Every structure is written in C-alpha cells, then in structure tokens.
N, C-alpha and C positions, 0 to 999 in steps of 0.2 A: 890486115884483114878488114879492119873497120873501113867502111866506105862512107863518104859524105853523101847524104841523101840529096842535097842540093845539086850536086854534080849529076846524079842519076836522072833527075828530072830535067836538067838542062840538056842532057845528051840526047833527048828525043825519045826516051822510053815512055813518055806519057802517051804516045800514040797507041801503045799496047792496051791502055786502059781507057779507051774512048767509050763514052756512054752511048746508048742507043738513041736514035733521033727521037725527040719529044720527051725524053726522060726528065729533063730539067723542068719543063712546063708541068708535067704530071706531078712531079715532086712538089713544086710550089703550090699547085692547087690542093693537093692532099694536105700539105702543111697548113695552108689557110683554113681548110675545112676542119681539121683536127684542132688547131689552136682556137679557132672561132667557137667550136663546140665546147671546149673546155672553159673558155671565157664566159660563154653563155651559162653553163652550169654554175660557175663561180659567181656570176652576176646574180643569178636567182638566189643562191645561198646568201649572198651579201644583202640582197633586198629583203629576204625573209628575216634575217637576223636584225637588220635595221628596223624593220616594222615591229618585230617583237620588242626590241629595245625601246622604241618609241611608245608602244602600248604600255609597257611596264612603267616607263617614266611618267606617262600621263596618269596612269592609275595611282601611282605613288603620290604624285602631286595632288591629285584630286582627293585622295584619302587624307592627306595631311592638311590640305586647304579647307576641305569641307568636313570637319569633324562634327559629330553630333554634339549638341550642347549638353554639357553635364547637367544632371538634375540640380535644381536650385534648392539646396538643403537649407538655406537661411530663410526661406519663405515662411516656414512655421515659426522659426525663432525670431523673426523680425523682418527687416528690410531685405529684399533680394539685392543682388549685385547690380541689377539693371536700374533699380530705384536710387541707388547711392550716387551722390555727386562726388567728384574726385576728392573733396575736402572732408567728407563725412567719415567718421571712424566707427567701427563696430568693436565689440568685445574682443574678437579674434585679432584685430589689428594692433592691439596694445602690446601683446607679448606672445611668444610661442606657447607658453604654458596656458595662457587664457584661451588661445586658439584651440588647443587640444581639448580644453574643458568645454568650450562652446560646441566644437564638432561632436564630442561625445554625447552631449545632451540633445543636440539637434538630430543626430543620427538615431538615438533611442526614441525620441519623440516621433520621428517619421516612421520608425519601425512599428511602434505601438499603434500609430494611426493606420498603418497599412494592415495590421493584424486584426483590426476590429471586425467583428462579425455582427453586422446590423441586420435585424429582422423586424418584422411588424410588431413583435412583442416588446422589443427593447428600444424601438425608435424614439419614443418620447424621452426615455432616460438618456440616450445618446445625444439627442438634441439639446437637452439641458446641460450636459457636460461640455458639449461643443460651444454652447453659449459662454460658459465659464472660461473655456480655453480661448475663445475670441477676446474676452475681456483681458485675460493675461497677455495675449498677443498685443493688444492696444497699449497696455501698460508697458510692455517691453519696448515698443516703438517710442513711447514717451521718454522712457529711461535712456534710450539710444540718442534721442534728440538732446537730452540733458547732458549726456556724455560729450556731445559735439559742441554744445554752447558753453558749458562751464569748464569742460575739460575732464580728463580722467582723474577720479579720486576714489578712495576706498569705498565710500558709501555707495556711489553709483555702480561701481564694479560688483560689489557684494549684492546689490539689489538686482542687477542683471542676472547674476548666477542664481540667486534665490528664485527669480522668476522662472528660469529654465527648470530648476528643480521642482517647483510647484506644478508646472505643466506636466512634467514627467510623472510626478506622484499622482496627479489628477487622472492621467491616462491609465496608470496602474490600478487605481481605485475603480475606474470605469470598467476595466477588463475584469477585475474581481467580481464586480456586481453583475456583469453579463454572465460570467461563469456560474455565479450563485443562482441567478435567475434561470439559467439553462438546467442546472441540476435540480432545482425545485420543480421545474416543468417536467423533467424526466421522471421524478419520483411520483408526481401526481397523475401522470398519464396512465400507468397500469391500473390504478384504482378507479379511474373514470371509465375504463372499458369493461369492468366487471359488472 
C-alpha cells in the first residue's frame, strides 16, 4: 500500500497541481514585501537599542570621567592635596591610625566652622577667634614642613595632633561664647521693651 512519492511525481501527476498563471510572481512580490517590512521593523528596533546603549555608555563614561572634586578637607588642617608635591608627607600618610585621627579632627573642625552663626553682634569676637585659628593653621603648616625635612618623629607627630586638638577646642569655645552672647541678648531684650 505504501507508494513512493517520487514515482507519483514522475508519472505526470504534477499536471493536476498546476498553479495559476502569475502565481509565482505574485508570491515572490508578496514575500519580498513581507520580509522587507519585517526587516525594516527589526532594523528600527536594533537602531533604537543601539542608540540607547550608546547613550547609556556615554553617560556612564562621562559620569565616571568627570566626577565632581571631593571637598578639600585638609585645607583647614594644613596643606591641600593640590599644594603637596609628590614627596611631601602629611600626618595621614604615616599610618592608617594617624590618618583616622587627622580625618576625625579635620571633619570636626570643618563641621564647627560650617555651624558658626555670625552676626553683627558677634563679628568682632569671631574675627578674633579666626585670627587665632589662622595662627594655628600657619603653625600646622610649619610642623608639616618639619615632618618632611626632619622626618617623622614622636615630637612632630604629637605637635601636629595637639595643633588639631587646639583648633577644635578653640572652635568649641567660640561656639560656647556665641551661645552665651545670644542667651544674654535674649534675656535683656524683654527688659528693654518694657
């Protein structure tokens, strides 16, 4: 019962299945139109995906390449990184523990400076304290130069740490005096209005 399909086609039965005239051309045109349309859609999708990928890549590159400069925390404590030559050492370069100590004091000094409330009433006092702070900053820079010329020793390291402590204590005292001045002004104001 099984028949060989090759024999059926060879025997001339393919005449029964003849296509209408022009069917082949119409089929080819339709195939081209449909396949071209799908390729066009895919082409747009690929172009959009490539554009998005390019934009994300450029954005990431730009974000990593052009990062905002981190705030210079060592400016108050002494030399900034920009002023250092490659051979100069600072307190934080000597050991991780000293770096933590320096960062702690510098961060607290900067915090206290940013929290200062300067008004016309306390401006003279703040200027006086800032003058003392500037003297301590100059002394810190001199100690830092000594650290680089003589080399690290206990006396210089202790003097650098003591300088940072003095500056922080000075800022705490300034803040206390400003608070005291504020509270005395608040206490005298109600009596002046009576």
